[in-house]
Structures are given as structure tokens and as C-alpha cells.
C-alpha positions as CSV (number, residue, x, y, z in Angstrom):
1,M,23.5,82.6,61.3
2,K,26.3,81.4,63.4
3,R,27.5,77.9,62.6
4,S,27.9,75.3,65.3
5,A,31.3,73.8,66.1
6,F,30.1,70.7,64.3
7,G,29.3,72.7,61.2
8,R,32.6,74.5,61.2
9,G,34.5,71.1,61.6
10,L,32.5,69.4,58.9
11,A,33.0,72.1,56.2
12,P,36.7,71.4,55.6
13,L,36.1,67.7,55.5
14,L,33.4,68.1,52.9
15,V,35.6,70.4,50.8
16,G,38.3,67.7,50.9
17,L,35.8,65.1,50.0
18,A,34.5,67.1,47.0
19,L,38.0,67.7,45.7
20,A,38.9,64.1,46.0
21,G,36.6,63.2,43.1
22,A,32.9,62.5,42.2
23,A,31.1,59.4,43.5
24,R,30.4,56.6,41.1
25,A,28.5,53.9,42.9
26,S,29.2,51.3,40.3
27,D,33.0,51.6,40.8
28,L,34.5,50.3,44.1
29,T,37.7,52.3,43.5
30,S,36.2,55.7,42.6
31,C,34.3,57.8,45.1
32,A,34.9,60.9,47.2
33,V,37.0,60.2,50.2
34,P,38.9,62.4,52.6
35,R,42.5,63.2,51.8
36,T,43.4,62.2,55.3
37,V,41.9,59.1,56.9
38,T,41.9,58.3,60.6
39,P,41.5,54.6,61.3
40,A,39.1,53.6,64.0
41,L,40.3,52.3,67.3
42,A,40.5,48.6,67.9
43,E,37.4,47.1,69.5
44,T,37.2,45.3,72.8
45,P,35.2,42.3,71.8
46,P,32.2,41.4,73.9
47,A,33.2,38.3,75.9
48,D,30.1,36.3,74.8
49,Q,30.9,36.9,71.1
50,V,34.5,35.6,71.1
51,R,34.2,32.2,69.3
52,P,37.6,31.3,67.7
53,D,37.0,27.6,67.6
54,E,33.8,27.4,65.6
55,P,34.4,25.6,62.3
56,I,33.6,27.5,59.1
57,A,30.9,25.8,57.1
58,A,30.1,28.6,54.6
59,Y,30.6,32.3,53.7
60,L,28.2,35.2,53.3
61,L,28.6,38.5,51.5
62,A,26.4,41.1,53.3
63,L,25.4,44.1,51.2
64,F,24.0,47.2,52.9
65,W,21.3,49.2,51.0
66,S,23.1,52.5,51.6
67,P,20.1,54.9,51.1
68,E,18.3,53.2,54.0
69,A,21.5,53.2,56.2
70,C,21.7,57.0,55.7
71,R,17.9,57.6,56.1
72,S,17.8,55.8,59.4
73,G,21.2,56.9,60.7
74,I,22.5,53.5,61.7
75,P,25.7,53.7,63.7
76,E,27.6,51.6,61.1
77,S,27.4,54.4,58.5
78,D,29.8,57.3,58.3
79,K,27.6,60.3,57.8
80,A,30.1,62.5,55.9
81,I,31.6,59.9,53.6
82,Q,28.6,57.6,53.0
83,C,25.6,60.0,53.3
84,Q,26.8,63.5,52.3
85,A,29.7,63.3,49.9
86,N,28.6,60.2,48.0
87,R,25.5,58.6,46.5
88,F,25.9,54.9,47.0
89,G,23.5,52.1,46.2
90,F,24.6,48.7,47.7
91,T,27.8,48.8,49.8
92,V,29.6,45.9,51.4
93,H,28.8,45.4,55.0
94,G,31.1,42.5,55.3
95,L,32.3,39.0,54.2
96,W,31.4,36.6,57.0
97,P,32.7,33.1,57.7
98,N,29.6,31.3,59.0
99,G,29.2,28.2,61.1
100,A,27.0,25.2,60.3
101,D,24.1,26.4,62.4
102,K,23.3,29.6,64.2
103,V,26.6,29.9,65.9
104,H,29.4,31.5,63.9
105,P,33.1,32.1,64.4
106,R,33.8,35.7,65.6
107,Y,36.7,37.6,67.0
108,C,39.1,34.7,66.4
109,K,42.3,36.7,67.0
110,P,43.3,40.1,68.3
111,G,43.0,42.8,65.6
112,A,45.1,46.0,65.9
113,P,43.9,49.2,64.3
114,M,44.2,49.2,60.5
115,R,46.8,51.2,58.6
116,P,45.4,54.5,57.1
117,A,46.3,53.3,53.6
118,T,44.2,50.2,54.0
119,V,41.2,52.1,55.3
120,R,41.4,54.6,52.5
121,A,41.8,51.8,49.9
122,N,38.5,50.3,51.0
123,L,36.3,53.3,51.7
124,C,34.6,53.1,48.3
125,M,33.5,49.5,49.1
126,T,32.7,49.9,52.8
127,P,32.4,53.7,53.5
128,S,33.1,53.7,57.2
129,P,36.4,53.5,59.0
130,W,34.6,52.1,62.1
131,L,32.8,49.4,60.1
132,L,36.0,48.4,58.3
133,Q,37.8,47.9,61.7
134,H,34.8,46.0,63.1
135,E,34.5,43.7,60.1
136,W,38.2,42.9,60.2
137,Q,38.2,42.1,63.9
138,A,34.8,40.3,64.1
139,H,35.0,38.3,60.9
140,G,38.3,38.7,59.0
141,T,40.5,37.4,61.8
142,C,38.7,34.1,61.6
143,A,40.0,33.2,58.1
144,W,42.6,35.7,56.9
145,P,46.1,36.7,58.2
146,T,45.9,40.4,57.6
147,P,43.2,43.1,57.0
148,E,44.7,43.6,53.6
149,A,44.1,39.9,52.7
150,Y,40.6,40.0,54.1
151,F,39.4,43.1,52.2
152,A,41.1,41.9,49.0
153,K,38.9,38.8,49.2
154,A,35.8,40.8,50.0
155,R,36.5,43.0,47.0
156,S,37.1,39.9,44.8
157,V,33.8,38.4,45.8
158,R,32.0,41.7,45.3
159,D,33.7,42.2,41.9
160,G,32.5,38.8,40.8
161,L,28.9,40.0,41.2
162,K,26.9,42.4,39.0
163,V,25.2,44.2,41.9
164,P,22.1,45.9,40.7
165,D,20.8,49.3,41.5
166,L,17.2,49.4,42.8
167,A,14.5,51.8,41.4
168,P,11.4,51.6,43.6
169,G,8.3,53.3,42.3
170,P,6.8,56.6,43.4
171,D,5.5,55.0,46.6
172,Q,9.1,53.6,47.3
173,T,7.9,50.0,47.5
174,M,9.0,46.8,45.8
175,T,8.3,43.2,46.7
176,A,11.1,41.1,48.1
177,G,10.8,39.0,45.0
178,Q,11.5,42.1,42.8
179,V,14.6,42.7,44.8
180,R,15.8,39.2,44.3
181,E,14.9,39.4,40.6
182,A,17.1,42.4,40.2
183,F,20.1,40.2,41.4
184,L,19.0,37.1,39.4
185,A,18.6,39.0,36.2
186,R,22.3,40.1,36.3
187,N,23.9,37.0,37.8
188,R,23.4,33.7,36.1
189,G,24.9,31.6,38.9
190,L,22.7,32.9,41.7
191,T,19.5,31.3,42.9
192,R,16.5,32.5,44.9
193,E,17.6,30.2,47.7
194,G,21.0,31.9,47.8
195,L,19.7,35.4,48.5
196,A,18.4,36.6,51.8
197,V,16.4,39.9,51.7
198,R,16.6,41.6,55.1
199,V,14.3,44.3,56.4
200,N,14.1,46.3,59.7
201,K,11.2,46.5,62.1
202,A,9.6,49.2,59.8
203,N,9.6,46.7,56.9
204,R,12.3,48.7,55.1
205,L,15.0,47.0,53.1
206,T,18.3,47.1,54.9
207,E,20.5,44.4,53.3
208,V,20.7,41.6,50.8
209,W,22.9,38.6,51.8
210,V,24.5,36.6,49.1
211,C,25.3,33.1,50.4
212,L,28.4,31.2,49.4
213,D,30.0,27.8,49.9
214,L,33.5,27.2,51.1
215,A,34.8,27.8,47.6
216,F,33.0,31.2,47.5
217,K,30.6,29.9,45.0
218,P,26.8,30.7,45.2
219,A,25.0,28.4,47.6
220,A,21.6,28.1,49.4
221,C,21.4,30.2,52.5
222,R,21.7,28.1,55.7
223,G,19.8,30.5,57.9
224,G,16.8,31.0,55.6
225,N,16.0,33.6,53.0
226,G,14.6,36.5,55.1
227,T,11.5,38.2,53.6
228,P,9.4,36.0,51.3
229,D,9.0,37.0,47.6
230,A,5.4,38.1,47.8
231,V,5.9,40.6,50.7
232,T,5.8,44.3,49.8
233,I,8.6,46.2,51.4
234,R,9.7,49.8,51.5
235,V,12.8,50.7,49.6
236,T,14.4,54.0,50.3
237,G,15.2,55.7,47.0
238,R,18.6,57.1,46.2
239,R,18.7,60.9,46.6
């Protein structure tokens, strides 16, 4: 069968990914990444989202549940790196400076395209060049001078957590409380009030938000905790 142009272009990338090393989801520095990385273009921020003067009242570490990101094909995921060459559990969506209420600082300063070395260094944490660029521009510019400083802090916060894997049953369901318990059992400093379980319209787990104070210590979430403990949600299993 004749391969499509997409298939012919993808094959060399996957070979490079495979040669670069096997994926280990528990290690943010070890996964299969391309030998050559092309940074994403700088974004043009939507005018209504540019909020450089909003004071920072807290921080939030957003963790994607990667199996669902891949299953649903969300635009933030990189199909080759995140969904074909690796087998991630939770990945870092971003470290977000938050405001005191529902309005948060965003796109605080211009953000040029990131250096290829910086993108490559963070692909095992956030496996998407586009998402890395977006997170730096939308959130990192509001509290850090460089993308390197921003992602170093995101990595430090992530490294300070024992992020669990999730093992849904044969029906691929868990309660939101069970998802929280998986985090609480491994992290003494966390509380239920500091974990927001996020689902999509199909009631599938998409993210867990870990809420932090201005010193990056666990804190109660200001915007609520998402799905209540007793609710049964669908959790896409890792392939």
C-alpha cells in the first residue's frame, strides 16, 4: 500500500525518537525526543487576554492526564512525541500565576521564540513545542525573566511532588475522590482543598490542578476544586 506524504514524513521522525531512548514517565529528563527540535513560532496574544497589571495572589501547577490528551487529540498535545513515541501519565501543562479572583495575569511581556536547546530540555516534562512556547508567553512572562528560569521553576515544583500514576479498573472509571487520594497518599503536605480534579464535557479526566501559595507551598484552591469526590469519572488508561 502506498504511504501518504504524512506517513513518509513521520517515519524518519519516529526512527529518531526511538533511537533517542525509551520513555520513562517517572523521569522528567528521560524520554524519547527528536534529535532535532524546531521551536514553535511566537504567539500573537488575543487582545482581550493581555493582562500585565493583574497582581499575583497564588500559583497553580496544572497537570495534564496524557492518555486522555492523546485519546481526544487536543491541539495542545504533540502527536509524535506525546502520543506515539512515549507513554506518559501526568505531564506538566503549566505553572500559572493566578490573580485573587477569576481574572489572572497573562501575556505580561512579549515572548520571542524559545531556543531549540530550551525546548528540547523540557520536552519530557511538557511534550509539545507549541505548548512550551504558549506557556512561556501566556504565563511565564508574568513572573520570570526568561523561559529558562520559568521552566526551571516549573520543574522544581513538579520535582517536589510525588505524582502518582492512575490505574482505573476494567471499566476505566474512578471517583474523583480516588484520584485525589492517589495524590494525597504520596504527598503529606497536600490537602483535598488544594487539588482540583478537572473533567471535560464527556466526564473524562483531563487534568489535576495543584494549588500553591506565593511561596509555592500547598494551599487551598481559590477557584474551587472541580469535580466532587463522590462523582464517578472516566479515566483513560495508559496504552
